[in-house]
C-alpha positions in Angstrom: -14.4 -1.5 -24.0 -10.8 -0.2 -23.8 -10.7 3.2 -22.4 -8.5 5.7 -23.8 -5.4 5.3 -21.3 -5.7 1.6 -22.0 -6.9 0.2 -18.8 -9.8 -2.7 -18.6 -12.4 -2.8 -15.7 -12.1 -6.5 -15.6 -15.9 -6.8 -15.6 -18.5 -3.7 -15.8 -18.0 -0.1 -14.8 -15.3 0.4 -12.1 -16.5 3.9 -11.1 -20.0 2.8 -10.3 -19.4 0.9 -6.9 -18.7 2.7 -3.7 -19.1 1.9 0.1 -19.6 5.2 2.1 -19.1 3.5 5.5 -15.8 4.6 7.0 -15.0 1.3 8.7 -14.1 -2.3 7.5 -14.9 -2.8 3.8 -16.6 -5.6 2.1 -17.1 -7.1 -1.3 -18.4 -4.0 -2.8 -14.9 -2.6 -2.6 -12.9 -5.3 -4.5 -12.6 -4.7 -8.5 -10.1 -5.4 -11.0 -8.6 -3.7 -14.0 -6.1 -5.3 -16.6 -2.8 -3.9 -17.5 -1.2 -5.8 -20.4 -1.1 -9.1 -19.3 -1.5 -8.6 -15.6 -4.7 -8.6 -13.5 -4.7 -6.2 -10.8 -7.7 -6.7 -7.9 -8.1 -4.4 -4.9 -9.1 -5.9 -1.9 -9.8 -3.4 1.1 -9.2 -4.4 5.0 -10.2 -0.9 5.9 -11.0 2.6 4.9 -11.6 5.4 7.4 -10.1 7.8 9.6 -6.6 7.2 11.1 -7.2 9.8 13.8 -4.5 12.4 12.8 -5.1 15.6 11.4 -3.0 17.0 8.2 -0.7 18.9 10.4 0.0 16.0 13.1 0.0 13.2 10.0 2.3 15.6 7.7 3.8 18.1 10.4 5.7 20.2 7.8 3.0 20.9 5.2 3.4 24.4 3.6 0.9 26.9 5.5 -2.1 27.0 3.6 -1.7 23.8 1.3 -4.3 21.7 2.8 -7.0 24.2 2.9 -5.9 25.2 -0.8 -6.5 21.7 -1.9 -9.6 20.9 0.4 -12.1 21.1 -2.1 -10.8 18.0 -3.7 -9.1 16.3 -0.9 -13.2 15.8 0.8 -14.2 13.5 1.5 -12.2 10.7 0.1 -8.8 11.7 1.7 -10.3 14.0 4.2 -13.2 14.2 6.6 -15.1 17.3 6.3 -16.5 17.1 9.8 -13.5 15.8 11.6 -10.5 16.9 9.7 -9.0 13.7 10.3 -7.4 12.3 7.2 -9.0 9.3 5.6 -7.0 6.2 4.5 -7.2 2.6 3.3 -5.5 -0.4 4.1 -5.6 -2.7 1.1 -3.9 -5.5 -0.5 -3.4 -5.4 -4.1 -3.7 -9.0 -5.7 -1.7 -9.4 -9.1 -2.1 -12.2 -11.4 1.1 -12.4 -13.7 2.4 -15.3 -15.8 0.2 -18.0 -14.0 1.7 -16.4 -10.4 -1.0 -14.9 -7.7 0.7 -12.3 -6.0 -0.3 -9.9 -2.9 1.1 -6.5 -2.6 1.1 -6.0 1.1 -1.1 -7.7 3.5 -2.6 -4.7 5.9 -3.3 -5.3 9.6 -4.6 -8.8 10.4 -6.6 -10.1 12.9 -6.0 -10.5 16.8 -2.8 -8.6 16.5 -1.5 -7.1 20.2 -0.8 -3.6 19.5 -0.5 -1.5 22.4 0.8 1.6 20.8 -1.0 1.5 17.5 -4.9 0.9 19.3 -6.6 1.5 15.6 -4.8 -1.5 14.6 -5.3 -3.8 17.7 -7.1 -7.0 17.7 -9.2 -6.7 15.0 -11.4 -8.8 13.5 -12.2 -8.4 10.0 -13.5 -10.5 7.0 -10.3 -10.1 5.0 -9.8 -13.6 4.2 -13.3 -13.8 3.2 -13.0 -10.9 0.9 -10.0 -12.2 -0.7 -11.9 -15.4 -1.2 -14.8 -13.3 -2.9 -11.7 -12.1 -5.7 -11.0 -15.6 -6.4 -8.0 -16.1 -4.3 -7.7 -18.8 -1.2 -4.6 -18.8 1.2 -3.0 -21.7 -0.9 -3.5 -19.8 -4.3 -0.9 -17.3 -3.4 2.4 -18.0 -4.6 4.5 -14.6 -3.8 3.8 -11.9 -0.9 5.4 -8.7 -1.5 5.8 -6.4 1.8 6.9 -3.3 0.3 8.4 -2.6 4.2 7.8 -3.6 7.4 5.2 -1.5 9.0 2.6 -2.4 11.2 -0.1 -2.0 8.4 1.7 -3.9 5.7 2.3 -7.1 7.3 -0.2 -8.4 9.3 -2.1 -11.0 7.4 1.3 -12.6 6.6 -0.3 -14.8 9.6 -3.0 -15.8 11.4 -3.7 -17.0 15.1 -4.0 -20.9 14.9 -4.3 -22.4 18.4 -2.7 -19.7 19.8 0.4 -19.9 17.6 1.1 -17.0 14.8 1.0 -19.1 11.7 1.6 -18.2 7.9 -1.3 -17.5 6.2 -0.1 -18.6 3.0 1.3 -21.9 3.4 2.8 -22.1 0.0 3.8 -18.6 -0.8 7.4 -17.1 -0.4 7.3 -14.0 1.2 9.6 -10.9 -0.4 10.7 -8.9 2.3 13.4 -5.9 1.6 16.7 -7.2 3.8 17.1 -3.6 5.2 13.9 -3.2 6.7 13.9 -7.1 8.1 17.5 -5.7 9.6 16.1 -2.6 10.8 13.2 -3.7 12.3 14.4 -6.8 14.3 14.2 -5.5 17.8 17.4 -7.4 18.7 19.0 -4.4 17.2 17.5 -1.9 19.0 17.4 0.4 16.4 15.4 3.8 17.4 12.7 4.9 14.7 10.4 7.7 14.5 7.3 5.4 15.0 8.6 5.0 18.7 6.9 2.0 20.0 4.3 2.1 17.1 5.8 -1.3 15.6 6.0 -3.3 18.7 5.2 -7.0 18.4 5.2 -6.6 14.7 8.4 -8.5 13.8 7.8 -11.1 16.4 4.4 -12.2 15.0 4.2 -11.2 11.5 7.6 -11.7 10.4 9.7 -14.0 12.4 7.0 -16.9 12.0 7.4 -16.7 8.2 11.1 -16.5 8.4 11.5 -19.4 10.6 9.1 -21.6 8.4 11.4 -21.0 5.9 9.1 -19.0 3.6 11.1 -15.5 3.0 13.5 -14.6 0.6 15.2 -11.3 1.5 16.1 -9.4 -1.2 18.7 -6.4 -1.6 18.7 -3.4 -4.3 16.6 -4.8 -6.7 14.7 -8.1 -7.5 13.2 -9.3 -10.6 9.9 -11.2 -10.3 9.2 -12.0 -13.7 9.4 -10.4 -17.4 6.4 -7.7 -16.1 7.1 -7.2 -12.8 10.4 -5.8 -10.6 10.9 -4.8 -6.9 13.5 -2.0 -6.4 14.5 -0.2 -3.1 13.0 3.6 -2.8 14.4 4.2 1.0 13.3 7.2 3.1 10.1 6.4 4.5 12.1 3.0 6.1 15.2 2.0 5.0 14.1 -0.9 3.1 10.9 0.9 1.4 10.3 -0.7 -1.7 8.8 0.0 -5.1 6.8 -2.6 -7.4 7.2 -1.5 -11.0 4.8 -3.6 -13.8 5.7 -3.2 -17.4 3.3 -5.3 -19.9 2.0 -4.8 -23.0 2.9 -1.2 -23.2 1.2 -0.4 -20.1 2.8 0.5 -17.0 1.9 0.9 -13.4 4.3 1.3 -10.0 3.1 0.4 -6.6 4.8 2.9 -4.3 3.7 1.8 -0.7 4.1 4.5 1.8 5.7 6.9 -0.6 2.4 8.6 -0.8 0.2 8.3 2.0 -2.4 11.4 0.6 -2.4 12.4 -3.1 -1.6 15.9 -2.0 2.1 14.3 -2.0 1.8 14.4 -5.6 1.3 18.3 -5.8 3.0 18.8 -2.9 6.0 16.1 -2.9 8.2 17.5 -0.5 5.6 17.1 2.0 6.4 13.8 4.4 4.7 12.1 6.9 5.6 11.9 10.4 6.6 8.4 9.9 9.5 8.7 7.3 12.7 7.5 9.0 14.7 9.6 6.6 13.0 12.7 5.2 15.6 14.2 2.8 15.7 10.3 1.3 12.1 10.1 1.3 11.5 13.4 -0.7 14.0 12.4 -3.2 12.6 9.1 -3.5 9.3 10.4 -4.3 10.7 12.9 -6.5 12.4 10.2 -8.6 9.0 7.8 -8.6 6.9 10.8 -9.3 9.2 11.9 -12.3 9.5 8.3 -13.8 5.6 7.8 -13.8 5.0 11.3 -15.4 7.4 10.5 -18.1 6.3 7.1 -18.8 2.5 7.4 -18.5 2.5 5.0 -15.2 -0.4 4.8 -13.0 1.0 5.5 -9.3 -0.5 3.0 -6.9 0.0 3.7 -3.4 -0.8 1.5 -0.5 -3.2 3.7 1.5 -5.4 6.0 -1.2 -8.9 5.8 -0.7 -11.1 7.2 -3.5 -10.0 5.5 -6.8 -6.8 4.1 -5.3 -4.6 5.6 -7.6 -3.7 8.1 -10.2 -1.6 9.2 -13.4 0.3 12.4 -12.7 1.9 14.7 -15.5 4.4 17.4 -14.5 3.4 20.8 -13.9 6.2 23.5 -13.5 8.8 21.8 -10.7 6.3 19.7 -9.6 3.6 17.3 -10.5 -0.3 17.6 -10.9 -2.8 14.7 -11.1 -3.8 13.9 -14.8 -6.3 11.2 -14.1 -8.0 9.1 -11.6 -7.3 5.1 -11.5 -10.3 3.2 -12.8 -10.8 1.3 -9.6 -14.3 1.8 -7.8 -14.4 4.5 -5.5 -14.3 3.5 -1.8 
């Protein structure tokens, strides 16, 4: 049955499935909704703590803002016992105009991440979970990397006979050119990540580029009549958002403009990983304002819980109007 927002869970009640284990997620974490003529499937690679307390992850948070909002942040976005931020790493599968599209590809398996140990040498069942969602590697037409951080490009490649090989052999990988240029280690750009993105360009970007599968874009890129990419810089120079407009329904996939829903109610709060803090704030305000004014579902890359929310304006900021109808992790 169509609910009052117009979102269709693709099958069953999307709010009944839950996985309580703060670890690698499996098939129980997958669910679908339909917006207009576009189907959106959530496939979760990981859900749990990211070994960062709020004041470390979001160092310029106003005094008391986490305690004030703690009752609704726990447990989906903040662990009550450890006081660590909870985060999901997930891929959004979109089916639009006959194409299968992946939005971000997570961490990946077997990756050497000496300065990001939480993501080093994982062995997850991500490809099996993707298959349970009805997607084989050969089915994928487009891969969208909203930006080129370690936890957004990992499954771009897999290890085959000791060689990093494109995971999706038929796909075009859409990468924002400003990020491609910024993260190229040959350019020696300093970063707020320090060495946290070490090896990422070499094992998860270069192999698909050398295979001739990348499309580097600037400013904006139209995918089809329902999907458009636009730059929203600040978190990284090439951070981008994907806007969906179909059948009167709207959603915006905002990547890491938001790491926590606290940034909806406190949009000036940046993560410690934002390369240009002022630009990140401006992009966040602009996108949240557009979403509030157009009734769009906001879908960040890393939200646990229901994965996203509809927002409304409240005073000079924003508030959560309604959680997305995805299964709660």
